Every structure is written in structure tokens, then in C-alpha cells.
mmCIF file as gemmi writes it, N, C-alpha and C atoms, coordinates in Angstrom:
data_model
loop_
_atom_site.group_PDB
_atom_site.id
_atom_site.type_symbol
_atom_site.label_atom_id
_atom_site.label_alt_id
_atom_site.label_comp_id
_atom_site.label_asym_id
_atom_site.label_entity_id
_atom_site.label_seq_id
_atom_site.pdbx_PDB_ins_code
_atom_site.Cartn_x
_atom_site.Cartn_y
_atom_site.Cartn_z
_atom_site.occupancy
_atom_site.B_iso_or_equiv
_atom_site.pdbx_formal_charge
_atom_site.auth_seq_id
_atom_site.auth_asym_id
_atom_site.pdbx_PDB_model_num
ATOM 1 N N . UNK Axp A 1 ? 106.247 117.171 83.765 1 0 ? 1 A 1
ATOM 2 C CA . UNK Axp A 1 ? 105.783 118.353 83.254 1 0 ? 1 A 1
ATOM 3 C C . UNK Axp A 1 ? 105.416 119.271 84.36 1 0 ? 1 A 1
ATOM 4 N N . UNK Axp A 2 ? 105.988 120.456 84.296 1 0 ? 2 A 1
ATOM 5 C CA . UNK Axp A 2 ? 105.714 121.418 85.388 1 0 ? 2 A 1
ATOM 6 C C . UNK Axp A 2 ? 104.361 122.127 85.247 1 0 ? 2 A 1
ATOM 7 N N . UNK Axp A 3 ? 103.355 121.916 86.037 1 0 ? 3 A 1
ATOM 8 C CA . UNK Axp A 3 ? 102.01 122.607 85.971 1 0 ? 3 A 1
ATOM 9 C C . UNK Axp A 3 ? 102.098 123.888 86.731 1 0 ? 3 A 1
ATOM 10 N N . UNK Axp A 4 ? 102.926 124.145 87.572 1 0 ? 4 A 1
ATOM 11 C CA . UNK Axp A 4 ? 103.135 125.455 88.212 1 0 ? 4 A 1
ATOM 12 C C . UNK Axp A 4 ? 104.599 125.369 88.581 1 0 ? 4 A 1
ATOM 13 N N . UNK Axp A 5 ? 105.058 126.476 89.328 1 0 ? 5 A 1
ATOM 14 C CA . UNK Axp A 5 ? 106.329 126.597 89.742 1 0 ? 5 A 1
ATOM 15 C C . UNK Axp A 5 ? 106.784 125.447 90.716 1 0 ? 5 A 1
ATOM 16 N N . UNK Axp A 6 ? 105.856 124.956 91.507 1 0 ? 6 A 1
ATOM 17 C CA . UNK Axp A 6 ? 106.083 123.973 92.59 1 0 ? 6 A 1
ATOM 18 C C . UNK Axp A 6 ? 105.422 122.547 92.194 1 0 ? 6 A 1
ATOM 19 N N . UNK Axp A 7 ? 104.454 122.605 91.458 1 0 ? 7 A 1
ATOM 20 C CA . UNK Axp A 7 ? 103.841 121.31 91.205 1 0 ? 7 A 1
ATOM 21 C C . UNK Axp A 7 ? 104.101 120.642 89.798 1 0 ? 7 A 1
ATOM 22 N N . UNK Axp A 8 ? 104.511 119.382 89.77 1 0 ? 8 A 1
ATOM 23 C CA . UNK Axp A 8 ? 104.806 118.84 88.573 1 0 ? 8 A 1
ATOM 24 C C . UNK Axp A 8 ? 104.081 117.544 88.462 1 0 ? 8 A 1
ATOM 25 N N . UNK Axp A 9 ? 103.817 116.979 87.156 1 0 ? 9 A 1
ATOM 26 C CA . UNK Axp A 9 ? 103.163 115.68 86.95 1 0 ? 9 A 1
ATOM 27 C C . UNK Axp A 9 ? 103.961 114.914 85.778 1 0 ? 9 A 1
ATOM 28 N N . UNK Axp A 10 ? 104.055 113.711 85.903 1 0 ? 10 A 1
ATOM 29 C CA . UNK Axp A 10 ? 104.917 112.826 85.147 1 0 ? 10 A 1
ATOM 30 C C . UNK Axp A 10 ? 104.015 111.614 84.76 1 0 ? 10 A 1
ATOM 31 N N . UNK Axp A 11 ? 103.714 111.307 83.372 1 0 ? 11 A 1
ATOM 32 C CA . UNK Axp A 11 ? 102.885 110.215 83.056 1 0 ? 11 A 1
ATOM 33 C C . UNK Axp A 11 ? 103.82 109.177 82.249 1 0 ? 11 A 1
ATOM 34 N N . UNK Axp A 12 ? 103.766 107.897 82.511 1 0 ? 12 A 1
ATOM 35 C CA . UNK Axp A 12 ? 104.571 106.871 81.628 1 0 ? 12 A 1
ATOM 36 C C . UNK Axp A 12 ? 103.614 106.018 81.262 1 0 ? 12 A 1
ATOM 37 N N . UNK Axp A 13 ? 103.478 105.646 79.88 1 0 ? 13 A 1
ATOM 38 C CA . UNK Axp A 13 ? 102.786 104.557 79.342 1 0 ? 13 A 1
ATOM 39 C C . UNK Axp A 13 ? 103.718 103.386 78.998 1 0 ? 13 A 1
ATOM 40 N N . UNK Axp A 14 ? 103.396 102.174 79.356 1 0 ? 14 A 1
ATOM 41 C CA . UNK Axp A 14 ? 104.209 101.027 79.03 1 0 ? 14 A 1
ATOM 42 C C . UNK Axp A 14 ? 103.258 100.059 78.289 1 0 ? 14 A 1
ATOM 43 N N . UNK Axp A 15 ? 103.76 99.671 77.121 1 0 ? 15 A 1
ATOM 44 C CA . UNK Axp A 15 ? 103.025 98.7 76.274 1 0 ? 15 A 1
ATOM 45 C C . UNK Axp A 15 ? 103.638 97.299 76.491 1 0 ? 15 A 1
ATOM 46 N N . UNK Axp A 16 ? 103.11 96.439 76.715 1 0 ? 16 A 1
ATOM 47 C CA . UNK Axp A 16 ? 103.543 94.956 76.981 1 0 ? 16 A 1
ATOM 48 C C . UNK Axp A 16 ? 102.839 94.2 75.768 1 0 ? 16 A 1
ATOM 49 N N . UNK Axp A 17 ? 103.544 93.857 74.842 1 0 ? 17 A 1
ATOM 50 C CA . UNK Axp A 17 ? 102.97 93.089 73.737 1 0 ? 17 A 1
ATOM 51 C C . UNK Axp A 17 ? 102.631 91.659 74.01 1 0 ? 17 A 1
ATOM 52 N N . UNK Axp A 18 ? 101.866 90.893 73.08 1 0 ? 18 A 1
ATOM 53 C CA . UNK Axp A 18 ? 101.536 89.603 73.181 1 0 ? 18 A 1
ATOM 54 C C . UNK Axp A 18 ? 102.726 88.768 73.218 1 0 ? 18 A 1
ATOM 55 N N . UNK Axp A 19 ? 102.803 87.643 74.223 1 0 ? 19 A 1
ATOM 56 C CA . UNK Axp A 19 ? 103.791 86.804 74.272 1 0 ? 19 A 1
ATOM 57 C C . UNK Axp A 19 ? 103.422 85.426 74.146 1 0 ? 19 A 1
ATOM 58 N N . UNK Axp A 20 ? 104.351 84.468 73.715 1 0 ? 20 A 1
ATOM 59 C CA . UNK Axp A 20 ? 103.866 82.983 73.739 1 0 ? 20 A 1
ATOM 60 C C . UNK Axp A 20 ? 104.637 82.28 74.708 1 0 ? 20 A 1
ATOM 61 N N . UNK Axp A 21 ? 104.031 81.35 75.234 1 0 ? 21 A 1
ATOM 62 C CA . UNK Axp A 21 ? 104.497 80.509 76.25 1 0 ? 21 A 1
ATOM 63 C C . UNK Axp A 21 ? 104.079 78.992 75.975 1 0 ? 21 A 1
ATOM 64 N N . UNK Axp A 22 ? 104.612 78.18 76.673 1 0 ? 22 A 1
ATOM 65 C CA . UNK Axp A 22 ? 104.32 76.613 76.468 1 0 ? 22 A 1
ATOM 66 C C . UNK Axp A 22 ? 103.775 76.242 77.7 1 0 ? 22 A 1
ATOM 67 N N . UNK Axp A 23 ? 102.679 75.141 77.61 1 0 ? 23 A 1
ATOM 68 C CA . UNK Axp A 23 ? 102.142 74.578 78.584 1 0 ? 23 A 1
ATOM 69 C C . UNK Axp A 23 ? 102.941 73.19 78.914 1 0 ? 23 A 1
ATOM 70 N N . UNK Axp A 24 ? 103.425 72.959 80.084 1 0 ? 24 A 1
ATOM 71 C CA . UNK Axp A 24 ? 104.294 72.03 80.472 1 0 ? 24 A 1
ATOM 72 C C . UNK Axp A 24 ? 103.672 70.617 80.31 1 0 ? 24 A 1
ATOM 73 N N . UNK Axp A 25 ? 102.479 70.493 80.554 1 0 ? 25 A 1
ATOM 74 C CA . UNK Axp A 25 ? 101.75 69.108 80.535 1 0 ? 25 A 1
ATOM 75 C C . UNK Axp A 25 ? 101.658 68.59 79.238 1 0 ? 25 A 1
ATOM 76 N N . UNK Axp A 26 ? 101.432 69.207 78.095 1 0 ? 26 A 1
ATOM 77 C CA . UNK Axp A 26 ? 101.342 68.816 76.822 1 0 ? 26 A 1
ATOM 78 C C . UNK Axp A 26 ? 102.005 69.486 75.702 1 0 ? 26 A 1
ATOM 79 N N . UNK Axp A 27 ? 102.797 70.566 76.208 1 0 ? 27 A 1
ATOM 80 C CA . UNK Axp A 27 ? 103.636 71.16 75.126 1 0 ? 27 A 1
ATOM 81 C C . UNK Axp A 27 ? 102.856 72.168 74.206 1 0 ? 27 A 1
ATOM 82 N N . UNK Axp A 28 ? 101.443 72.229 74.456 1 0 ? 28 A 1
ATOM 83 C CA . UNK Axp A 28 ? 100.687 73.351 73.596 1 0 ? 28 A 1
ATOM 84 C C . UNK Axp A 28 ? 101.273 74.734 73.995 1 0 ? 28 A 1
ATOM 85 N N . UNK Axp A 29 ? 101.108 75.588 72.779 1 0 ? 29 A 1
ATOM 86 C CA . UNK Axp A 29 ? 101.382 77.007 73.017 1 0 ? 29 A 1
ATOM 87 C C . UNK Axp A 29 ? 100.277 77.774 73.691 1 0 ? 29 A 1
ATOM 88 N N . UNK Axp A 30 ? 100.641 78.629 74.466 1 0 ? 30 A 1
ATOM 89 C CA . UNK Axp A 30 ? 99.621 79.678 75.251 1 0 ? 30 A 1
ATOM 90 C C . UNK Axp A 30 ? 100.072 80.989 74.829 1 0 ? 30 A 1
ATOM 91 N N . UNK Axp A 31 ? 99.108 81.675 74.574 1 0 ? 31 A 1
ATOM 92 C CA . UNK Axp A 31 ? 99.308 83.187 74.192 1 0 ? 31 A 1
ATOM 93 C C . UNK Axp A 31 ? 98.937 84.108 75.261 1 0 ? 31 A 1
ATOM 94 N N . UNK Axp A 32 ? 99.698 84.869 75.702 1 0 ? 32 A 1
ATOM 95 C CA . UNK Axp A 32 ? 99.375 85.964 76.756 1 0 ? 32 A 1
ATOM 96 C C . UNK Axp A 32 ? 99.076 87.285 76.083 1 0 ? 32 A 1
ATOM 97 N N . UNK Axp A 33 ? 97.928 87.846 76.249 1 0 ? 33 A 1
ATOM 98 C CA . UNK Axp A 33 ? 97.464 89.086 75.617 1 0 ? 33 A 1
ATOM 99 C C . UNK Axp A 33 ? 98.486 90.351 75.973 1 0 ? 33 A 1
ATOM 100 N N . UNK Axp A 34 ? 98.212 91.248 75.052 1 0 ? 34 A 1
ATOM 101 C CA . UNK Axp A 34 ? 99.025 92.545 75.246 1 0 ? 34 A 1
ATOM 102 C C . UNK Axp A 34 ? 98.272 93.39 76.296 1 0 ? 34 A 1
ATOM 103 N N . UNK Axp A 35 ? 99.049 94.322 76.917 1 0 ? 35 A 1
ATOM 104 C CA . UNK Axp A 35 ? 98.421 95.304 77.924 1 0 ? 35 A 1
ATOM 105 C C . UNK Axp A 35 ? 99.045 96.551 77.895 1 0 ? 35 A 1
ATOM 106 N N . UNK Axp A 36 ? 98.352 97.698 78.173 1 0 ? 36 A 1
ATOM 107 C CA . UNK Axp A 36 ? 98.843 98.969 78.428 1 0 ? 36 A 1
ATOM 108 C C . UNK Axp A 36 ? 98.928 99.398 79.724 1 0 ? 36 A 1
ATOM 109 N N . UNK Axp A 37 ? 100.089 99.805 80.412 1 0 ? 37 A 1
ATOM 110 C CA . UNK Axp A 37 ? 100.263 100.122 81.66 1 0 ? 37 A 1
ATOM 111 C C . UNK Axp A 37 ? 100.452 101.609 81.771 1 0 ? 37 A 1
ATOM 112 N N . UNK Axp A 38 ? 99.85 102.232 82.756 1 0 ? 38 A 1
ATOM 113 C CA . UNK Axp A 38 ? 100.083 103.635 83.005 1 0 ? 38 A 1
ATOM 114 C C . UNK Axp A 38 ? 100.585 103.948 84.422 1 0 ? 38 A 1
ATOM 115 N N . UNK Axp A 39 ? 101.732 104.689 84.501 1 0 ? 39 A 1
ATOM 116 C CA . UNK Axp A 39 ? 102.235 105.059 85.804 1 0 ? 39 A 1
ATOM 117 C C . UNK Axp A 39 ? 102.131 106.528 85.931 1 0 ? 39 A 1
ATOM 118 N N . UNK Axp A 40 ? 101.853 107.003 87.081 1 0 ? 40 A 1
ATOM 119 C CA . UNK Axp A 40 ? 101.661 108.418 87.195 1 0 ? 40 A 1
ATOM 120 C C . UNK Axp A 40 ? 102.429 108.94 88.443 1 0 ? 40 A 1
ATOM 121 N N . UNK Axp A 41 ? 103.111 110.209 88.378 1 0 ? 41 A 1
ATOM 122 C CA . UNK Axp A 41 ? 103.755 110.667 89.573 1 0 ? 41 A 1
ATOM 123 C C . UNK Axp A 41 ? 103.424 112.256 89.666 1 0 ? 41 A 1
ATOM 124 N N . UNK Axp A 42 ? 103.084 112.593 90.804 1 0 ? 42 A 1
ATOM 125 C CA . UNK Axp A 42 ? 103.032 114.066 91.1 1 0 ? 42 A 1
ATOM 126 C C . UNK Axp A 42 ? 104.048 114.438 92.125 1 0 ? 42 A 1
ATOM 127 N N . UNK Axp A 43 ? 104.772 115.554 91.979 1 0 ? 43 A 1
ATOM 128 C CA . UNK Axp A 43 ? 105.654 115.974 92.778 1 0 ? 43 A 1
ATOM 129 C C . UNK Axp A 43 ? 105.378 117.625 93.087 1 0 ? 43 A 1
ATOM 130 N N . UNK Axp A 44 ? 105.645 117.82 94.365 1 0 ? 44 A 1
ATOM 131 C CA . UNK Axp A 44 ? 105.29 119.084 94.909 1 0 ? 44 A 1
ATOM 132 C C . UNK Axp A 44 ? 106.515 119.706 95.801 1 0 ? 44 A 1
ATOM 133 N N . UNK Axp A 45 ? 107.071 120.833 95.369 1 0 ? 45 A 1
ATOM 134 C CA . UNK Axp A 45 ? 108.253 121.549 96.034 1 0 ? 45 A 1
ATOM 135 C C . UNK Axp A 45 ? 107.646 122.262 97.124 1 0 ? 45 A 1
ATOM 136 N N . UNK Axp A 46 ? 108.032 121.893 98.463 1 0 ? 46 A 1
ATOM 137 C CA . UNK Axp A 46 ? 107.406 122.495 99.411 1 0 ? 46 A 1
ATOM 138 C C . UNK Axp A 46 ? 108.314 123.819 99.652 1 0 ? 46 A 1
ATOM 139 N N . UNK Axp A 47 ? 109.55 123.801 99.353 1 0 ? 47 A 1
ATOM 140 C CA . UNK Axp A 47 ? 110.303 124.954 99.379 1 0 ? 47 A 1
ATOM 141 C C . UNK Axp A 47 ? 111.551 124.558 98.444 1 0 ? 47 A 1
ATOM 142 N N . UNK Axp A 48 ? 112.693 125.488 98.612 1 0 ? 48 A 1
ATOM 143 C CA . UNK Axp A 48 ? 113.591 125.239 97.768 1 0 ? 48 A 1
ATOM 144 C C . UNK Axp A 48 ? 114.457 124.026 97.848 1 0 ? 48 A 1
ATOM 145 N N . UNK Axp A 49 ? 114.507 123.549 99.256 1 0 ? 49 A 1
ATOM 146 C CA . UNK Axp A 49 ? 115.301 122.291 99.78 1 0 ? 49 A 1
ATOM 147 C C . UNK Axp A 49 ? 114.381 121.054 99.922 1 0 ? 49 A 1
ATOM 148 N N . UNK Axp A 50 ? 113.044 121.125 99.766 1 0 ? 50 A 1
ATOM 149 C CA . UNK Axp A 50 ? 112.236 119.863 100.116 1 0 ? 50 A 1
ATOM 150 C C . UNK Axp A 50 ? 111.2 119.739 99.109 1 0 ? 50 A 1
ATOM 151 N N . UNK Axp A 51 ? 110.763 118.427 98.978 1 0 ? 51 A 1
ATOM 152 C CA . UNK Axp A 51 ? 109.977 118.041 97.93 1 0 ? 51 A 1
ATOM 153 C C . UNK Axp A 51 ? 109.173 116.738 98.467 1 0 ? 51 A 1
ATOM 154 N N . UNK Axp A 52 ? 107.793 116.605 98.159 1 0 ? 52 A 1
ATOM 155 C CA . UNK Axp A 52 ? 107.072 115.508 98.339 1 0 ? 52 A 1
ATOM 156 C C . UNK Axp A 52 ? 106.694 114.911 96.995 1 0 ? 52 A 1
ATOM 157 N N . UNK Axp A 53 ? 106.728 113.694 96.899 1 0 ? 53 A 1
ATOM 158 C CA . UNK Axp A 53 ? 106.479 112.888 95.56 1 0 ? 53 A 1
ATOM 159 C C . UNK Axp A 53 ? 105.397 111.754 95.924 1 0 ? 53 A 1
ATOM 160 N N . UNK Axp A 54 ? 104.442 111.791 95.055 1 0 ? 54 A 1
ATOM 161 C CA . UNK Axp A 54 ? 103.504 110.645 95.09 1 0 ? 54 A 1
ATOM 162 C C . UNK Axp A 54 ? 103.49 109.985 93.813 1 0 ? 54 A 1
ATOM 163 N N . UNK Axp A 55 ? 103.747 108.599 93.757 1 0 ? 55 A 1
ATOM 164 C CA . UNK Axp A 55 ? 103.775 107.898 92.511 1 0 ? 55 A 1
ATOM 165 C C . UNK Axp A 55 ? 102.75 106.647 92.526 1 0 ? 55 A 1
ATOM 166 N N . UNK Axp A 56 ? 102.161 106.403 91.578 1 0 ? 56 A 1
ATOM 167 C CA . UNK Axp A 56 ? 101.194 105.213 91.425 1 0 ? 56 A 1
ATOM 168 C C . UNK Axp A 56 ? 101.731 104.409 90.116 1 0 ? 56 A 1
ATOM 169 N N . UNK Axp A 57 ? 102.005 103.133 90.419 1 0 ? 57 A 1
ATOM 170 C CA . UNK Axp A 57 ? 102.456 102.234 89.299 1 0 ? 57 A 1
ATOM 171 C C . UNK Axp A 57 ? 101.25 101.53 88.904 1 0 ? 57 A 1
ATOM 172 N N . UNK Axp A 58 ? 101.041 101.073 87.518 1 0 ? 58 A 1
ATOM 173 C CA . UNK Axp A 58 ? 99.75 100.295 87.093 1 0 ? 58 A 1
ATOM 174 C C . UNK Axp A 58 ? 98.549 100.842 87.602 1 0 ? 58 A 1
ATOM 175 N N . UNK Axp A 59 ? 98.281 102.287 87.246 1 0 ? 59 A 1
ATOM 176 C CA . UNK Axp A 59 ? 97.296 103.077 87.811 1 0 ? 59 A 1
ATOM 177 C C . UNK Axp A 59 ? 95.966 102.341 87.575 1 0 ? 59 A 1
ATOM 178 N N . UNK Axp A 60 ? 95.749 101.737 86.585 1 0 ? 60 A 1
ATOM 179 C CA . UNK Axp A 60 ? 94.348 101.085 86.252 1 0 ? 60 A 1
ATOM 180 C C . UNK Axp A 60 ? 94.234 99.747 86.537 1 0 ? 60 A 1
ATOM 181 N N . UNK Axp A 61 ? 95.313 99.219 87.392 1 0 ? 61 A 1
ATOM 182 C CA . UNK Axp A 61 ? 95.284 97.806 87.757 1 0 ? 61 A 1
ATOM 183 C C . UNK Axp A 61 ? 95.096 96.705 86.879 1 0 ? 61 A 1
ATOM 184 N N . UNK Axp A 62 ? 95.744 96.931 85.683 1 0 ? 62 A 1
ATOM 185 C CA . UNK Axp A 62 ? 95.711 95.849 84.609 1 0 ? 62 A 1
ATOM 186 C C . UNK Axp A 62 ? 96.363 94.669 85.035 1 0 ? 62 A 1
ATOM 187 N N . UNK Axp A 63 ? 95.808 93.48 84.636 1 0 ? 63 A 1
ATOM 188 C CA . UNK Axp A 63 ? 96.528 92.245 84.807 1 0 ? 63 A 1
ATOM 189 C C . UNK Axp A 63 ? 97.51 91.927 83.914 1 0 ? 63 A 1
ATOM 190 N N . UNK Axp A 64 ? 98.736 91.729 84.263 1 0 ? 64 A 1
ATOM 191 C CA . UNK Axp A 64 ? 99.938 91.336 83.347 1 0 ? 64 A 1
ATOM 192 C C . UNK Axp A 64 ? 100.437 90.031 83.689 1 0 ? 64 A 1
ATOM 193 N N . UNK Axp A 65 ? 100.49 89.174 82.688 1 0 ? 65 A 1
ATOM 194 C CA . UNK Axp A 65 ? 101.142 87.652 82.887 1 0 ? 65 A 1
ATOM 195 C C . UNK Axp A 65 ? 102.241 87.6 81.845 1 0 ? 65 A 1
ATOM 196 N N . UNK Axp A 66 ? 103.343 87.099 82.573 1 0 ? 66 A 1
ATOM 197 C CA . UNK Axp A 66 ? 104.489 86.895 81.662 1 0 ? 66 A 1
ATOM 198 C C . UNK Axp A 66 ? 104.59 85.218 81.575 1 0 ? 66 A 1
ATOM 199 N N . UNK Axp A 67 ? 105.174 84.773 80.63 1 0 ? 67 A 1
ATOM 200 C CA . UNK Axp A 67 ? 105.419 83.324 80.536 1 0 ? 67 A 1
ATOM 201 C C . UNK Axp A 67 ? 106.415 83.056 81.524 1 0 ? 67 A 1
ATOM 202 N N . UNK Axp A 68 ? 106.233 81.814 82.228 1 0 ? 68 A 1
ATOM 203 C CA . UNK Axp A 68 ? 107.265 81.308 83.179 1 0 ? 68 A 1
ATOM 204 C C . UNK Axp A 68 ? 108.214 80.672 82.716 1 0 ? 68 A 1
ATOM 205 N N . UNK Axp A 69 ? 109.413 80.521 83.261 1 0 ? 69 A 1
ATOM 206 C CA . UNK Axp A 69 ? 110.537 79.703 82.988 1 0 ? 69 A 1
ATOM 207 C C . UNK Axp A 69 ? 110.086 78.3 82.878 1 0 ? 69 A 1
ATOM 208 N N . UNK Axp A 70 ? 110.461 77.678 81.778 1 0 ? 70 A 1
ATOM 209 C CA . UNK Axp A 70 ? 110.29 76.172 81.665 1 0 ? 70 A 1
ATOM 210 C C . UNK Axp A 70 ? 108.779 75.767 81.912 1 0 ? 70 A 1
ATOM 211 N N . UNK Axp A 71 ? 107.934 76.7 81.757 1 0 ? 71 A 1
ATOM 212 C CA . UNK Axp A 71 ? 106.546 76.465 81.666 1 0 ? 71 A 1
ATOM 213 C C . UNK Axp A 71 ? 106.054 75.809 83.06 1 0 ? 71 A 1
ATOM 214 N N . UNK Axp A 72 ? 106.691 76.101 84.135 1 0 ? 72 A 1
ATOM 215 C CA . UNK Axp A 72 ? 106.493 75.4 85.463 1 0 ? 72 A 1
ATOM 216 C C . UNK Axp A 72 ? 105.1 75.935 85.969 1 0 ? 72 A 1
ATOM 217 N N . UNK Axp A 73 ? 104.652 77.081 85.64 1 0 ? 73 A 1
ATOM 218 C CA . UNK Axp A 73 ? 103.505 77.743 86.103 1 0 ? 73 A 1
ATOM 219 C C . UNK Axp A 73 ? 102.549 78.183 85.037 1 0 ? 73 A 1
ATOM 220 N N . UNK Axp A 74 ? 101.426 78.509 85.298 1 0 ? 74 A 1
ATOM 221 C CA . UNK Axp A 74 ? 100.474 79.123 84.283 1 0 ? 74 A 1
ATOM 222 C C . UNK Axp A 74 ? 100.991 80.597 83.848 1 0 ? 74 A 1
ATOM 223 N N . UNK Axp A 75 ? 102.015 81.023 84.421 1 0 ? 75 A 1
ATOM 224 C CA . UNK Axp A 75 ? 102.551 82.275 84.088 1 0 ? 75 A 1
ATOM 225 C C . UNK Axp A 75 ? 102.863 83.144 85.268 1 0 ? 75 A 1
ATOM 226 N N . UNK Axp A 76 ? 103.618 84.118 85.219 1 0 ? 76 A 1
ATOM 227 C CA . UNK Axp A 76 ? 104.205 84.923 86.309 1 0 ? 76 A 1
ATOM 228 C C . UNK Axp A 76 ? 103.168 86.191 86.236 1 0 ? 76 A 1
ATOM 229 N N . UNK Axp A 77 ? 102.442 86.434 87.337 1 0 ? 77 A 1
ATOM 230 C CA . UNK Axp A 77 ? 101.635 87.564 87.356 1 0 ? 77 A 1
ATOM 231 C C . UNK Axp A 77 ? 102.416 88.805 88.005 1 0 ? 77 A 1
ATOM 232 N N . UNK Axp A 78 ? 102.38 89.826 87.196 1 0 ? 78 A 1
ATOM 233 C CA . UNK Axp A 78 ? 103.024 90.94 87.709 1 0 ? 78 A 1
ATOM 234 C C . UNK Axp A 78 ? 102.168 91.651 88.733 1 0 ? 78 A 1
ATOM 235 N N . UNK Axp A 79 ? 102.882 92.445 89.563 1 0 ? 79 A 1
ATOM 236 C CA . UNK Axp A 79 ? 101.987 93.143 90.813 1 0 ? 79 A 1
ATOM 237 C C . UNK Axp A 79 ? 100.963 94.102 90.112 1 0 ? 79 A 1
ATOM 238 N N . UNK Axp A 80 ? 100.028 94.236 90.862 1 0 ? 80 A 1
ATOM 239 C CA . UNK Axp A 80 ? 98.921 95.193 90.439 1 0 ? 80 A 1
ATOM 240 C C . UNK Axp A 80 ? 99.223 96.644 90.925 1 0 ? 80 A 1
ATOM 241 N N . UNK Axp A 81 ? 98.27 97.297 91.106 1 0 ? 81 A 1
ATOM 242 C CA . UNK Axp A 81 ? 98.424 98.72 91.447 1 0 ? 81 A 1
ATOM 243 C C . UNK Axp A 81 ? 99.237 98.83 92.581 1 0 ? 81 A 1
ATOM 244 N N . UNK Axp A 82 ? 100.342 99.813 92.785 1 0 ? 82 A 1
ATOM 245 C CA . UNK Axp A 82 ? 100.857 100.004 94.023 1 0 ? 82 A 1
ATOM 246 C C . UNK Axp A 82 ? 101.381 101.509 94.016 1 0 ? 82 A 1
ATOM 247 N N . UNK Axp A 83 ? 101.676 102.023 95.185 1 0 ? 83 A 1
ATOM 248 C CA . UNK Axp A 83 ? 101.963 103.468 95.195 1 0 ? 83 A 1
ATOM 249 C C . UNK Axp A 83 ? 103.047 103.568 96.207 1 0 ? 83 A 1
ATOM 250 N N . UNK Axp A 84 ? 103.622 104.884 96.095 1 0 ? 84 A 1
ATOM 251 C CA . UNK Axp A 84 ? 104.843 105.164 96.941 1 0 ? 84 A 1
ATOM 252 C C . UNK Axp A 84 ? 104.84 106.655 97.161 1 0 ? 84 A 1
ATOM 253 N N . UNK Axp A 85 ? 104.905 107.034 98.318 1 0 ? 85 A 1
ATOM 254 C CA . UNK Axp A 85 ? 105.08 108.495 98.729 1 0 ? 85 A 1
ATOM 255 C C . UNK Axp A 85 ? 106.35 108.782 99.389 1 0 ? 85 A 1
ATOM 256 N N . UNK Axp A 86 ? 106.999 109.829 98.822 1 0 ? 86 A 1
ATOM 257 C CA . UNK Axp A 86 ? 108.371 109.975 99.547 1 0 ? 86 A 1
ATOM 258 C C . UNK Axp A 86 ? 108.307 111.564 99.942 1 0 ? 86 A 1
ATOM 259 N N . UNK Axp A 87 ? 109.327 111.8 100.865 1 0 ? 87 A 1
ATOM 260 C CA . UNK Axp A 87 ? 109.689 113.239 101.332 1 0 ? 87 A 1
ATOM 261 C C . UNK Axp A 87 ? 111.168 113.261 101.113 1 0 ? 87 A 1
ATOM 262 N N . UNK Axp A 88 ? 111.7 114.352 100.334 1 0 ? 88 A 1
ATOM 263 C CA . UNK Axp A 88 ? 113.009 114.564 100.207 1 0 ? 88 A 1
ATOM 264 C C . UNK Axp A 88 ? 113.384 115.945 100.858 1 0 ? 88 A 1
ATOM 265 N N . UNK Axp A 89 ? 114.46 115.948 101.555 1 0 ? 89 A 1
ATOM 266 C CA . UNK Axp A 89 ? 115.034 117.176 102.184 1 0 ? 89 A 1
ATOM 267 C C . UNK Axp A 89 ? 116.436 117.241 101.881 1 0 ? 89 A 1
ATOM 268 N N . UNK Axp A 90 ? 116.857 118.151 101.222 1 0 ? 90 A 1
ATOM 269 C CA . UNK Axp A 90 ? 118.236 118.487 101.19 1 0 ? 90 A 1
ATOM 270 C C . UNK Axp A 90 ? 118.855 119.318 102.397 1 0 ? 90 A 1
ATOM 271 N N . UNK Axp A 91 ? 120.14 118.877 102.74 1 0 ? 91 A 1
ATOM 272 C CA . UNK Axp A 91 ? 120.623 119.674 103.829 1 0 ? 91 A 1
ATOM 273 C C . UNK Axp A 91 ? 122.049 120.269 103.27 1 0 ? 91 A 1
């Protein structure tokens, strides 16, 4: 969403619903709760040919666990908050 001619913001919400997995030791069912993730991106056009972008994934550092293949682990933890800053120049 453009806030000004040069500055823009982009927000993404990702809902991860509850999932079921199995515990390998005894075959019991384990439930992994639902979470809501928010990603945020700010972009700024320095001029007509260059732009700086700053992105943060999992802004609120929510814990997300997916069931693992064949119940070999307690679950696969998704990465926490991470960020990326880029500079783009067109020639």
C-alpha cells in the first residue's frame, strides 16, 4: 500500500490452523495449536531507478510447530522472527 509517492507498506497475515500428529513411542495423537503470523515489508524509492526494502517475517516471533514425518521428533519448529534488507538498482 503506497503511503506516499516514495514509501510503501505491505502487511501479510498467515493463519496456521491446528494440526494433528502422532507420538512415535506409543502412537498417541498430539495436537499442535493454531497460530497467526504477521509479515511486514516497508519499501522506499530513493529515486526512479533505486529502492530500499526492509522485510520482517514472523513479526511477533510466534512459535510454530509442524508435525514431523513419521513422528520421529516432537515436531518441526519453524524459524522465529527474521528480517531481510535489500537495495535494488536498475541500470
